[in-house]
C-alpha positions in Angstrom: -0.1 -0.2 0.1 1.2 3.0 -1.1 1.1 6.5 1.4 0.1 9.8 -0.1 2.5 12.6 -0.1 -0.2 15.0 0.4 -0.2 16.8 4.3 -2.6 15.6 6.6 -6.0 17.1 6.5 -6.3 19.9 9.0 -9.0 19.7 11.5 -11.5 17.0 11.2 -14.5 15.6 9.1 -16.6 13.0 9.1 -18.8 11.0 11.6 -17.7 12.9 15.4 -19.1 12.1 18.6 -18.6 15.1 20.8 -19.0 16.5 24.2 -18.9 20.6 25.0 -16.6 21.3 27.7 -18.5 24.4 28.6 -22.4 22.9 28.8 -21.3 19.0 29.3 -23.8 18.5 26.2 -22.8 15.4 24.4 -24.2 15.3 20.8 -23.2 13.5 17.2 -22.7 14.9 13.7 -21.1 14.4 10.5 -19.0 16.8 8.5 -18.7 16.4 4.7 -15.7 18.9 4.8 -12.9 19.2 7.0 -13.2 22.0 10.1 -11.0 22.8 12.5 -13.6 24.1 15.2 -17.7 23.4 15.7 -20.3 25.2 17.3 -22.3 24.2 20.3 -25.9 25.2 20.6 -24.4 27.1 24.2 -22.1 29.7 22.3 -19.2 27.5 23.0 -16.5 26.6 20.4 -15.1 23.0 20.2 -11.9 22.7 18.9 -11.3 20.1 16.3 -7.6 20.3 15.5 -5.8 17.8 17.5 -7.1 15.1 20.7 -9.7 13.6 18.9 -9.3 10.0 19.8 -10.5 7.4 16.6 -14.1 4.9 17.6 -15.3 2.2 15.7 -18.2 -0.1 16.2 -20.5 -2.9 15.0 -24.2 -2.9 15.4 -25.4 -6.2 16.7 -29.1 -5.2 15.6 -28.7 -3.8 12.1 -24.9 -5.0 11.3 -24.3 -0.9 10.9 -20.5 -0.3 10.7 -19.5 3.2 12.2 -16.0 4.8 12.4 -15.4 8.3 13.4 -14.0 10.3 16.3 -14.4 11.5 19.7 -13.2 14.4 21.7 -14.7 12.1 24.8 -11.7 11.5 27.4 -13.9 9.0 29.6 -12.9 5.0 29.7 -16.0 4.2 28.4 -19.0 5.7 26.5 -22.4 5.3 24.9 -23.4 5.6 21.4 -27.0 5.7 19.9 -26.5 3.6 16.2 -28.2 4.8 13.8 -31.3 2.3 14.4 -31.3 3.4 17.8 -29.8 0.6 19.7 -26.8 1.9 22.3 -23.5 0.5 21.6 -20.7 0.9 24.7 -17.1 1.8 23.6 -14.4 1.3 25.9 -10.8 2.9 25.8 -7.9 0.3 24.3 -4.7 2.2 25.5 -3.1 0.0 23.2 -4.3 0.7 20.4 -5.4 3.8 21.1 -8.5 4.3 20.5 -12.3 3.1 21.5 -14.2 0.0 20.3 -16.9 -2.4 21.5 
């Protein structure tokens, strides 16, 4: 597999699960274009420049496979699948990502 000679894209795009550092609200979003930050409904700005950890799951109900990034820094957190099934993700310190 050949690596791209392009530098990594700044910011983040794709599936994101974020928590606001000001109000604590947790929400999911999908960004089609890379962004450096995103606004919360409380008016705070959430940085997407660094500190995002990857996560991945496959729903046992609908078989939906998702890959995304999060700024959540807990040992585990629950994310709703698109079918509504709650998926609990756990931090794996060896792979430095959240998985089921």
